[in-house]
N, C-alpha and C positions, 0 to 999 in steps of 0.2 A: 467605842469610837468616840470623841470629842469633838463634835462638831455642832456650828452651827449654822441653819440651811431656813430659807425664804421660803415657805412652803406654797402662798398664793402665787399662781403663773402670773397673774399681772404686777405683781410686785417685782418680780424676777424679770421680766421683760423692763419693766422701767430702770430697774437697776443696771441691767445690760445695756440699755442706752446713752445712760447717765453715765455709767463708770468703764469708759473704755481702758485698756490695758496701759496702766499708767506706768509699772515697771515692773519688768519680769528678769528679778534676779535668776543670777548662774544657778544651774542644778548637778554643776559639776561636782562627782565627791571631793569631799576634803579631807586630805591626808593626816594636814594639823589644824584640826578645827581652832578659831580664835575662841578668845574669851570672852565673856560678856563685858560690857564698860556702863560706867554710868551717864547720865544725859549728856551727850558728845555738843550740844551747841551752847551751854551754858551753865548754871548752877543747878544741881538736883535738887529737889525739895526734900522732904524727910520721908524716908520709906518707898522713894519712887523707884518703878520696876526699871530694869535691866536690860540693856540694848544689844544687839548683835547685829552683825551685817548689816549693817547702816552705812551709807557713804555720806557723812556730810557737807561734800561738796556738789552733791548731787541734788537740785530742787526739789524734785519728787520727793527722794527722801529726807529732804530737810521741812518740806511742807508735815510728811507723816510722822518723824520726830515730835516736831511742835503739838499736833494734837495728842499722839501719846504723852507728852509732856503735860500737856493742858488738863487730860482728862484727870489725871491726878492733881497737879497741883494747884489747879482751879479750885479744889474744892468739890467739883462735881461729884466724882466717885464717891467720898465720902457722903456727899449729900444722901444720894440716891440708897447707898446701903443701910444709912443710919434710920432715913425714915422706912425702909423695910423693915429695919429692926425693930423700931418702935411700934411699926402697925403688928408685929408678931407678938410683941410682949403684950399689948394692949387689946388684942384679937380685935382688929380695926378691920373694916370693909375691905382696904385692899388685901389684907391676908386672908381672908375669909374667900376670897373669890378663887384662891388657888392652893389652899392649904387647910385639913381639917384642925379642928380644935384637938386638944391633949385627951387622952380617955388613958383606961388603967392599963393598957396595952404599949401606948406610946406618947410620949411627951412632945408632942410636934411642936409646939409654941416654942418649946423651950430650944429643941435642935436648929430650927429656924432663925430666930433668935442669934443662938450662940455661933452660928456659918456667918452671918451677915454683920455680927460684932466684931468677929476675927477680923474681915477683912475692912470695916471701918476704922477699925482704932478704938480707944477706951475715950479719946478727949482731943481736942484743938492742940494740945501741949505734947501731942503721941505723933509729932509727922505729920505729914499732908494725908496718911491714911496709914492701916493697920502693918504692923511689924511685916506680917507676911508677905506682903507684895514685894517690899524690898527685897524678896528671895526672889521673884516670877523673873523671867525673863522673856523677850519678846523676840524675837528672829525674823528678821526680814526676809531670808528664804523660805520659801515654798518647802521645808522638809520632809514632808511627809511625801513627797515625791520620789524621795530615795527607798520607800517601802512600799511595795505592790500590795500589803495588804490592807493599807490604811487609803482612806480617800484624801485630796488634795483639793488646792483652788481650781482646780480643772473639772472638777465634780460640778455641776450646774448647781448655784442657788448658794453653796459654799461661803459663808462670810469668816471664817473662822475657824481655827483649831489648837487643841490644846494636846499635845503628845509627847513622848519620849523619843527623841532624836536617835535612831540607832546608829548614827556615826559618832556621836559626842555623848550619847548616855546622858544627855540634860533634859529636864521635862521642859517644853518651851511652848509658849503661844504665836502661833503666826496668823495675823490679820491678813484676808484676801481682798484683792482691788475691790468690790462690791462695798466692804465695809468703810472706808473710806469716805463713803458719799453720803454716809448719816453724820448729822448734826447733833449739834449738843441739847442736851434736853433744856437747858434753859431758853433756847430758841425756839421752842413749838408753839405754836400758834393756838391758844387756849380755845379761841372762837372756832376752830375749823374741826374739834374734836367732835366725836357722837358720844351719847349720852353714855356709851359701854368703853371699856378700855380696849384699843384698838391700833395695828402697825401705822396708824396715823404719827402716833406721837413716839415712834420707835427713835434709837438714838445710838451715838458709836459708845456710851458709857454703858448701857444697856447690852452690846455687845461683850463689853470688856469684861462686865460683871459677869457674866454668861460664862467664860472662860476662867476668869477668878476662880469661881466656884468647883470647876474641874481639876485642880490642882490636888494632888496625892497630899498636899501639906495643909488641906482647908478640912473638906468633909471627916476624913479620918482624926483629925487632930482636935475634935470638937467631939461635944456630947453624942450629936450624932452617929460618929463612930464608922461612916461607911462612904466609901467614893462618891462625889456626886456625878452622874451619868445625862447621857440623853435618852429618858425613858419613851417608850412608844406606846400609843394609842390602843385602842382595840382593833384598829385595820390596821395595825402594822406599820404606821407611818410614826416618826418621831413627833412628839408632842412640843412642837415649836409655836410659839405666835398665842397670843391671848385666849382664841377660841378651842386651840388643842389642849392649851395648858389649862383652862377653865375644865374643859371636858375629860380630864384623867378625874377629879373633885365629881362633878356633877353626878349625881344619881340617875339623872335621865340620860346620863350619856355613858361613859366607861364605869364612873361607879368605883373608881380605884384609887380609895385615898391614900394606903401606905404607901404608894410607890411616889408623891407628890414629892418628899422631903429629899428624893435620890434624884429629884429631875432639874436640871441646871436651868433651865428657861423658866421654872415657876419661881424660883428665888429672882432673878431677872427681872422679869416680868412684873411681879409683885412688887418688887422694889421701887422699879419706874413709875408703877401704877400711883404708888404712897406719893413720890417726888411729886410727879405732874400734878397730882389731885392737890398737894399744899399748895404748888404754884399757881393753880388756877381757881381756888376755890374764893367765891366771891369773901367767903368770912373763916378766916385760916384760923381763930383761934381756939384754942385749947385743941379737941380732937374732931372740929367742926369740918375740918379740912378734909377729912375721908370720905364724906359724902360727897364729895365732886360727881364721881361717877353713879350715877342714879341705876344704871343695868348690869348685868354679867355680861361679858362677851356672848356674841351668839352660838348655836352649836356650831359645831366642825363639819364639815362636810366628808365624809365617808370618801378614802380612796377606793376606787372600783376595781 
């Protein structure tokens, strides 16, 4: 299952209040599914993802299309994935909060670096993002509703998912209504943050990166050579959000470092942690930015 969920009840309630159902695309089964298209509101940037079942004449769809376009073409996705990659390469504090250092059995740092590098792309001349992202499809329909074995946007707290649609056999991403309430990482108020990474710094780009890592053309096509999933903590709940992601690694909690490299939210939160650290650091020179957060996330609360 490739899902992003909000696990903190207070956050779920806040999102529910802030995000009424803005657009409820039809779930009618499609006999002749349409083909994905490039950005329909203007010029696409290099390697921008593809779009499916959006109505460019609908105000809500237009706003969502603009958000999806901007997160790639403004450079935000490349920024957070690149800083995550650098943190893995240099084994900086953001990396060490969520992933173990390499050992004789597993080259964790290389695996994480390669996954994020594939998404980020190699340079600013390589489009706005990595080539692989140009093959991704964002579907405006809640297509998981057609599969009784999969959770969809009616499941409480679901922000997005990446699945292969049974009807058109395409692997696609769908963003649920609560995800659209997330802002840009660049708009995060540094003064409001805790001394540890938390959901206060969450962004739409973090959700997008989480879903990108799930694609079958990402993990299996890098040195990781595995599909990136949603791993569960020791209490059986998915490892979403900083406390639970950190808890996978923490020897005082799950002490399960081997699974961190196949957990989507580990990549997403580590990368956002790195970018926010760079943005908010008083002295961002060299690698000084990596010490912005002085504490690890607090222990997660086990489910009863």
